[in-house]
C-alpha positions as CSV (number, residue, x, y, z in Angstrom):
1,M,-7.8,-32.2,-19.2
2,S,-4.7,-32.7,-21.3
3,K,-1.2,-31.8,-20.1
4,K,-1.0,-28.7,-22.0
5,G,-4.4,-27.5,-20.3
6,L,-2.8,-28.3,-16.8
7,T,0.1,-26.0,-17.9
8,V,-1.7,-23.0,-19.2
9,L,-4.3,-23.2,-15.9
10,S,-1.4,-23.5,-13.8
11,L,0.5,-20.6,-15.1
12,L,-2.5,-18.6,-14.9
13,V,-3.0,-19.6,-10.9
14,T,0.5,-18.3,-10.5
15,I,-0.1,-15.1,-12.4
16,I,-3.2,-14.5,-10.2
17,S,-1.4,-15.7,-7.0
18,F,1.4,-12.9,-7.3
19,G,1.0,-8.8,-6.6
20,Q,0.4,-6.9,-10.0
21,T,3.4,-5.3,-11.7
22,Y,3.7,-1.8,-12.1
23,T,6.0,0.7,-14.0
24,P,6.4,4.3,-12.4
25,T,5.8,6.9,-14.4
26,D,7.2,10.6,-14.7
27,A,3.4,11.3,-15.8
28,G,2.1,12.0,-12.6
29,S,4.8,11.8,-10.0
30,K,7.2,14.0,-8.0
31,V,10.2,13.2,-6.4
32,H,11.1,16.0,-4.8
33,F,14.2,17.3,-2.0
34,V,14.2,20.1,0.2
35,I,17.4,21.5,1.8
36,K,18.3,24.2,3.8
37,N,21.1,26.6,1.6
38,F,22.5,29.6,4.1
39,G,19.5,28.7,6.7
40,I,16.8,28.8,3.6
41,N,15.1,26.0,2.4
42,T,15.9,25.1,-1.2
43,G,13.8,22.2,-3.6
44,G,14.3,20.8,-6.2
45,S,13.4,17.5,-8.3
46,F,14.7,14.3,-10.0
47,D,13.0,13.1,-13.8
48,G,13.3,9.9,-15.4
49,L,11.6,7.2,-12.9
50,A,12.2,3.8,-14.5
51,G,11.8,0.4,-12.9
52,S,9.4,-1.7,-12.1
53,I,6.9,-2.4,-8.8
54,T,5.3,-5.7,-7.7
55,F,2.3,-4.8,-5.3
56,D,-0.2,-6.8,-3.7
57,P,-1.7,-5.2,-0.2
58,A,-2.9,-8.8,0.6
59,D,0.5,-10.2,-0.2
60,L,3.0,-7.5,1.4
61,S,5.7,-10.3,1.6
62,G,5.3,-10.6,-2.6
63,S,5.9,-7.3,-3.0
64,S,8.8,-5.1,-4.2
65,F,9.9,-1.9,-5.6
66,N,12.9,-1.6,-7.8
67,V,13.0,1.7,-8.9
68,T,15.4,4.4,-10.0
69,V,15.9,7.7,-11.2
70,D,18.3,9.9,-13.7
71,A,20.3,11.8,-11.3
72,K,21.1,14.4,-14.3
73,T,17.5,15.5,-14.4
74,V,18.2,17.4,-11.1
75,D,15.9,20.5,-11.5
76,T,16.0,23.2,-8.5
77,D,14.5,25.8,-11.2
78,I,17.8,27.7,-11.6
79,E,20.1,26.5,-14.3
80,A,23.7,27.4,-13.1
81,R,22.6,26.0,-9.7
82,D,21.4,22.6,-11.7
83,N,24.5,22.1,-13.6
84,H,26.8,22.8,-10.8
85,L,24.9,19.9,-8.9
86,R,25.7,17.6,-11.7
87,K,29.1,18.3,-11.0
88,A,31.8,15.6,-9.4
89,E,31.5,17.3,-5.7
90,Y,27.8,17.1,-5.6
91,F,25.7,14.1,-7.8
92,D,28.4,13.3,-10.7
93,V,26.4,12.5,-13.2
94,E,28.8,11.3,-15.8
95,K,30.1,8.7,-13.2
96,Y,26.8,7.9,-11.5
97,P,23.9,8.3,-13.9
98,K,20.8,6.8,-11.5
99,I,19.9,7.0,-8.2
100,S,18.3,3.8,-7.2
101,F,16.0,2.6,-4.5
102,R,15.1,-1.2,-3.9
103,S,12.7,-2.7,-1.1
104,T,13.8,-5.1,1.4
105,K,10.3,-5.5,2.9
106,I,7.2,-4.4,3.3
107,T,4.9,-4.2,6.1
108,A,1.9,-3.3,7.6
109,T,1.6,-0.6,10.2
110,N,-0.6,0.0,13.1
111,K,-1.7,3.4,11.7
112,E,-5.3,3.3,9.3
113,G,-3.7,3.5,5.5
114,Y,0.1,3.3,6.1
115,L,2.6,0.5,5.3
116,Y,6.3,0.3,6.4
117,M,8.6,0.2,3.5
118,F,12.6,-1.3,4.6
119,G,15.2,-0.7,1.7
120,V,18.3,0.0,0.1
121,I,19.0,3.4,-1.3
122,T,22.1,4.0,-3.6
123,I,23.5,7.6,-4.3
124,K,27.0,7.5,-6.0
125,N,27.5,4.0,-5.7
126,V,27.1,4.3,-1.8
127,S,24.4,2.2,-0.5
128,K,22.3,2.6,2.8
129,E,19.8,1.3,4.4
130,I,16.4,3.2,4.7
131,S,13.0,3.3,6.1
132,F,10.0,5.2,6.1
133,P,5.6,4.6,5.6
134,F,3.8,5.3,3.0
135,T,0.3,5.3,1.9
136,Q,-0.8,3.7,-1.6
137,T,-4.1,4.9,-3.7
138,S,-5.4,3.7,-6.2
139,K,-5.6,6.2,-8.9
140,D,-6.3,6.2,-12.9
141,G,-6.0,2.7,-13.9
142,G,-2.8,2.7,-11.8
143,I,-1.4,3.4,-8.0
144,L,0.0,6.4,-6.3
145,F,2.7,5.8,-3.6
146,K,3.0,8.7,-1.3
147,G,6.0,8.5,1.8
148,D,8.9,10.8,2.8
149,F,12.6,10.6,4.9
150,K,15.4,12.0,5.3
151,L,18.9,11.3,4.3
152,N,22.2,12.4,5.9
153,R,23.8,14.2,2.1
154,R,27.7,13.9,3.8
155,E,26.8,9.9,4.1
156,F,26.4,10.1,0.1
157,C,29.3,12.1,-0.7
158,V,27.0,15.0,-2.0
159,G,28.3,18.3,-1.4
160,G,31.3,17.9,0.9
161,S,31.7,19.8,3.9
162,S,29.6,22.9,3.0
163,F,29.3,25.1,5.7
164,S,26.5,26.8,3.7
165,L,24.4,23.7,3.2
166,S,22.8,21.6,5.7
167,D,23.5,17.9,6.2
168,D,20.2,16.9,6.5
169,V,17.8,16.7,3.4
170,S,14.3,16.2,3.3
171,I,12.9,13.9,0.7
172,E,9.3,13.7,-0.7
173,L,8.2,11.0,-3.0
174,S,4.8,10.3,-4.8
175,I,5.4,7.9,-7.3
176,F,2.5,7.1,-9.7
177,A,2.7,3.7,-11.3
178,R,0.3,1.9,-14.4
179,K,-0.1,-1.8,-14.7
180,S,3.0,-3.2,-16.6
């Protein structure tokens, strides 16, 4: 076999042995949050998913997520509230246009169908380690990843010391990613 043939074969083996690369899409995805405001659950969502996901369920140590959402897309179905949330006291979208998540480790769990994600979420240039269980399902030529977790909004300087707004925010992810 020629040197060129060996190089091509080596490259193919390397590509196959690593996880598939996927791109998260808004179509089929949902980044949803719920927070209590005056004791009433209030929700919203974000769009503008971008980034890359490398995933191989047989090689979790080689898998990784590096994903962002566009902070200015915050949508609570009330335009005045959305505009308020885009201001400096909340998401400050002019200064911090992206909310990002980068995985640091993915592990198996003892619960059938679940994996565990460890990573760093960054909101308004404040980064915190989080972890949460998630599932992955093949769907329409891609993968649907689902998981949820809670954050303390004040740790990210979102909303100040509002007495009407709960500190705890529940985040529900349903991220559809297509092969890149």
